[in-house]
N, C-alpha and C positions, 0 to 999 in steps of 0.2 A: 674811388676808382682803383682798379686792380693795378698795383705798381709793376707787376711783372709783365703786363700787357700794354700799359700806357707808355712806358719808356720815359715818363716824366716824374720828377720829384720836386715838390714845392720848395721854394727857397727857405733856407734856415735863417734864424735870427742871431747874427754874430754878437749883438749887444746884450742878449739875454744872460742872466746869471747862470743858467744851466749850460754846461759844456756842449759843444756841437755833437760829440759822440753820443751823449745822453739824449739829445733831441732826436737823433736818428734812431736810436734804440727805442724810444717811446713811440715814435711814429710807426715803426714796424710792428711793435707789440700791439698797438691799438688796431692796426689793420688786420692782424691775425685774430685778435680777440673778437672783433666785430664781424668776422667772416668775409671781409673784403679780400684778404689773402686766405686761401683754403689749404688744408693739408695736401702736400704734393706739389703745390704751386712753386715755380722757380722764381727766385728773387734776383735782382741784378748782381753781377759780380762786383767785388770790391773795387776792382780797377775801373769798371764802367761807371759805377756810381761816384767814385772819386773824381773822375773826369767830368761828369755832368755837373757836380756840385762845386768843382774847383777847389777841392780839399786834398789834403795829403791822404794817400792810400791807408796809412796807419790809423787815421781817425776812423775810417769806415771799418777796418778790421777789428778795432776795439769794440765798436758797437755790435758787430756780428758775433764776436766772441761772447759778449754778454748774452745775446739771444740764444746762442748755442748752449751756453752753460745752464740756462734756465729751461732748455728743452724745446724752444720755439722753432729752431731751424737746425738743419743737418748739412754738413759739407759732404758732397758726393764726388769729389775729385774733378775729373774732366766734365762730369755731368752738371757741375755747378752746385750752388747752395739752394736747398728747397725748404719750404715749411715742412716740419716734421710730419711724415705720413702717419695717419692714425691718431694725431694729436687730439686729446679730449679736452675740450674747453667748457667752462660753465656756461649755462644758457644765458643769452643776452637779456638785459633788462627789457621789460615790455616797452614798446615804442610809445612815445607820447602821442595822444590822439591828434589827428590833423585838425588844424583850425578851419580848413576848408575841406569839406567832405565831397567826395565824388558824387556827381549827379547820377542817381540810379538809372534814369532814362538813358544817359549817355553810355553807361556801362552795359545796359541791356541791348543797345543798338550795336555795340562793338564787343561782343564776347571774345575772350582770349583763345578759345578753342572752337573748332568747327562742330556744330551741333546739327542734328536733323531739323529740317525746316528753316534753317537760318536764313534770314532775309539778306538780300543784296548780293548773294553769291551766285555766279553762273555755275554751269555744270563743270566742276573742277576735274572730274574723272574723264571728261571728253575733250579737254584741251590738248592740242597737238604738241605735247612737251618735247618730243624728239625733234620736230621741225624747229621749234623755238630754240632748243639747245644748239642745233646745227647753225642756225642763223646767228645766234649769240656768239658762238665760237668764231665764226667767219668775221663778224663785225669787230670782235676783239683783236683778231690777228691783223685787221686792216687799219688799226689805229695809227695815226700819224702824230707828230709832235703838236701840230695845231689843234688836234682833237682833245689834248690834255689841258687846254686853257679853259677859262670860264666859259660856260655855254651862253648862247644868246638869250637875253631876257625874254624875247618874243618867241623863241623856239627855232629849231633848225629849218632852213629853207626847204630842204628836201621833204621833210615830214609835212610841212604846211602845204606844199604843192600837192602831195597825195591826199591830204584831208580835203582840200578845195575840190579836187576832182571827184572824190567819193561823195561829198555833199551835193554836188551838182547832179549826179546821177541818181543817188539813193534817196535824198531828202528834198530835192527840188530847190536847193539854195545856190544861187549864183553869186559867188564872191571870189575875189582874187586872194591869193595867199597872204597879201599884205594886211588883210583884215582879220587874220587868224592869229591867236595868241595861245601858245602851249602853256598849260599850268600843271600843277601837281595834284589835281583833283578838284571836285566840285566845290569844296570849301574854299580853296584858294581862288577859284574862279569867282565865287560870290564875293569874297573879300576884296578882290581886285575891282569888281564893279562898284562895291560900296565906297571904296577909297576914291574912285574916279568920278562918280556921279552923284553920290548921296552925302548928306551931312547929318549930324546929330539933330534930333527932333523932327526929321522928315517922316512922312507917313508912307507906308508901303502896304499894298494889298497882298494878303496871303490866303491861299486856299485853306478852307476849314472843312474836314480834316486835311492836314498837310504834313510834309516832311519835317519832323521836329528839329533837326540841326539847322534848317533855314531860319526858323523862328529864333533859335538860341543865338545864332551868329548875329542876326540883326539886333536882337535885344542887347547883346554885349557891345554893339556899335552905337547904342543909345538911339536907335531908330524905332519909331512907334509902328507896330504891326497892326494892321486892320484885318481881322478875320472875315473872309467872304465865303458864304456857304457854297457847297458843291451839290449838284443834283445829277440826274442821269445824262444831262447834256454838258456836264462840266461846270466850270466857274459861273456862278449866277451874276453876270455883269451888272444888271440893274441894282442888285444889292450893294455892290461895290460903289456904284455911282451915288447911291443914297447915303452910304456911310462916310465916304471920303472922296468926293468928286475931284479934288485937287491933289490927290496922292501923287507922289513923285515917281512911283514905280509899282509894278505888279509882278509877282513871281508866280509862274504857272507851269504846269506839266501837261501840255495839251494832248500829246499822243496817248499816254496812259496816266491818268491822274494818279498821283501818289498820295494815298494808297488805294483808292477805290477802283482804279484801272479803267474808269470811263474815259471816253474821248471827248474833247471839246468840239462841240458841233460847229458847222460852218457859220451859221448866224451869230453864234457867240464869239467866234474868232473875229468876224468882221466888226462886231460891236466893240470888242476889246481894242482892236486896231484903231477904230474911229475915236474912241475915248483917248487913247495915247496921243493921237495926232492933235486933237483939239486941246488937250490939257498940257501938251508938251511934256508928256510923261514917258517913262521907259517901260518896256515889257521884257522881263528876263524869262526866256524860254528854257526850261530845264528838260532836255530831251534825253533822259537817262537810259531808256531802253526802247526807243521808238522803233527799232528794227524788228521787235518781236510782237507781231500781230498775226493772229491765226485764222480769223474769219475772212480776211481779204488781204490784199497787198498793204504794206505799211502806208500810213497816211503821210502826205507831204507835211513838212514842218510848217509851223505858224510863220516862221521867218520867210518862207517862200512867198507869202502873201503880203509881206511888208513893202509898201511902196514909198513910205515917208521916212525910212531909217529910224524907226522907234524900237525895233526888236534886237535884243542881244541874245544870241543863240549859244547855249552851253551844252556841249557834248562831252562824252567820257568814254574811255576804253575799259573802265572797271567792269561794266556789265557784259561787254562783248568779248573781252579777253579775260582778265582776272583783276580783282581789287588791289592785289599786292603790287601791281605795276605803277600805281600812283601817277597816272597820266590822263590828262583831260585837255579840252580845248575850248576856246571862246571865239565866236565870230562877232565883231563889233561893227556898227555902221561906219561907212567910209569917213565921215567927218569927225569921228571919235578916235581914229587910229593914232594921231599924234598925242592926244591926251593919254591914251592907254600906254603908249610907249614911254611917256614920262613917268607914269605911275609904276610901270613894270621895272624900269631901271632903278627906281628908289626902293621898291618893296619886294621885288621878285629876284631870287638868286638863279632863276632858270631851273630846268630839269636836266637830269643826267644825259649827256650827249650819247652815251652808249645805248641807253634805253631807247632814246629817240631813233637811233640808227637801226636797232633791231625791229622796231615797229614799222619803220619805213620799208625795210626789206620785206617784212611780213605782208605789207599791203602791196608793194610793187610786184611781188612774185605771185600774187593771186591767192595767197593763203587766207587773207582776211575775208575776202568775199566768199570763198568756199566755206570757211568756218561759220560765218553767219548763216549761210544757207543750211548747213548741217544742223546748227543749233536751233534754227526755226522749226525744223521738222522734229528734232529730238524733243524740244520743249512742248510742242503740241502733243506728242505721244505721252510724255511724262505728266503733263497737266491732266490729260484724260485719265491716265492710270491712277494718279494721286487722288483725283476727285472721286473716282469709282471706289477706291479702297477706303477712303475716309467716309464716304456716304454709306458703304456697306456696314460699317461698324458704329458710326456716330450719328446716323441719320435721325435718331430720336432726340438728339441733343443739339444738333446744329445742321444747317444746310449750306450749300455752296452757291454763292452769288454768281450769276452768269457774267462773263466779261470777255471783251474781244481780244485781249492780249496781255502782255506783261509777264512777270516771272514769279508771281505769288498768287495765292488764292485768298479770297475773303470769305470767312465762315461766320455768318450771323448766328448768334447763340439763341437757343430756346429756353423756356422755363425761367426767364429772368436771371440767368447765370451772369456772374461778374467776369467780364473778359480780363480785367486787370489782375484779379486774384488767380484766375485760372492760368494766365500767361506766366505769372510769377511761380506758381506751383510747377508748371511744365519746365521752366528754366532750372529750377532747383532739382529736378529729376532728370536732367540731361537731355531735355527736348527744348527746342527753341520755339518761341512764339512772341508776337507783338500784339498788344491790345489796341484796337482801333480807338478806344476812349483816350489813350495816351497821345494820340495824334491830333486831337482836337483841343483847341484853346477856349472855345466858347460854346459851340453847339454840342448837345449831348447825342452822339450817334447811337444807332442800334449796337449794343455790345457785340463785338465780333473779334475773331482771331485772324491774324495775318500770318499765313504760313507759306514759305517758299517751297516750290515743288521741283526746282531744277536739278536737285541732287537726289531725288527719290527715283530709283532705277526701275521699279515695277509696281504693279498693283499689290502683289503679295507683301512687298516691303511696306507700302502705305498701310495695309491692313494691320501689320505687326505694330507699326508706330501708332496707329489709331487705337489699338487695344491698350497701349500704354497710356494714351490720353484718357481713355474711358475710365481707367482706375482713378484718375484725378478729378473727374467731373463731379 
């Protein structure tokens, strides 16, 4: 940790043979040599550090004198003492290899920079940043002392009121705010459900192919996942009944199946609800981008058909606003509210009150609804432009699967190309892609690329990017 920014210095050992001033000297020297403290960084004044450590100021000054004599630091008068600018240090020793390596799929799903075709990103260039900044400044100025306390584990009442009204109108879900829980994203939503309703060794249906983080989170919770295939009508419920009729839950993406973008048909929805009711099982509806349907109006949520209280509805602001907001919500059946309150108080620290206040104002003043309408039109245009541009250049190697909505394209590959190796080559050359094969745990799907189109601004841009892909095919 950078000592100049943390303001904290770990306790020294007064019983050690090494004098206290030498302990201080060695700690600063290690911090500088390892790069934790960089050339030009300011270090605490002798007076401030002496007060923090409860030592005589002279002890600190002796340590600083040794550091200065060896060229590690320089006194700058009123500007304080800094690590010597331009200090040349030997290259650090190679880091010991990690005993636990990062999962390559996890890294691929969350790259550290924004790349063309990157999955999960809305149109960042079209987000109304000025409006957001104005609302943020206003909410910050309005902060009262009570707003600085710990936030509610369930979420702010005002935001839950707005979400309840929005879901009633746009998704057909009738629920009071008391059934809504604010979370820090889909992963926390799913973790909350697991802690509240599931236990180790339970079996859960998952769509195959399906969203990899869902599978990983359940696996780490020691829950057995049952892959259930998906066809043009969505989850094949009879296959789930055959594989695990007494499964405790099913995780589904009915609006736009992730990643194939097909919609769960009405007969399948009714069959799924019937199974959950008869088996006393739960349905977790992940409605990550249900607002974005282009062939007709958005479909009502599966939750809107739930008459027996078996569906838990998971929504998010990541796709309609931006992922960095880390804000989502969960609608639970009425009889589970108390159970989820107990779990939330134990495991959830709540989400920042200021962020919730800004989102509330964004919805209340009508910006949220207008933004969704604009994005629906924009995404339809960008989807068509991206599909046309990719087809013009790559038509001999891949085609574009038809789909009713969503934020990405599915491109089945021709000539027995490997989607995994091509996606890896694209990422290594500054282009983002996901391989459909990596989203399947059992079934071998047609090798296909998953490419997001929301940040491709024109057909000409799509053609330029396609020519870069063509060199890698």
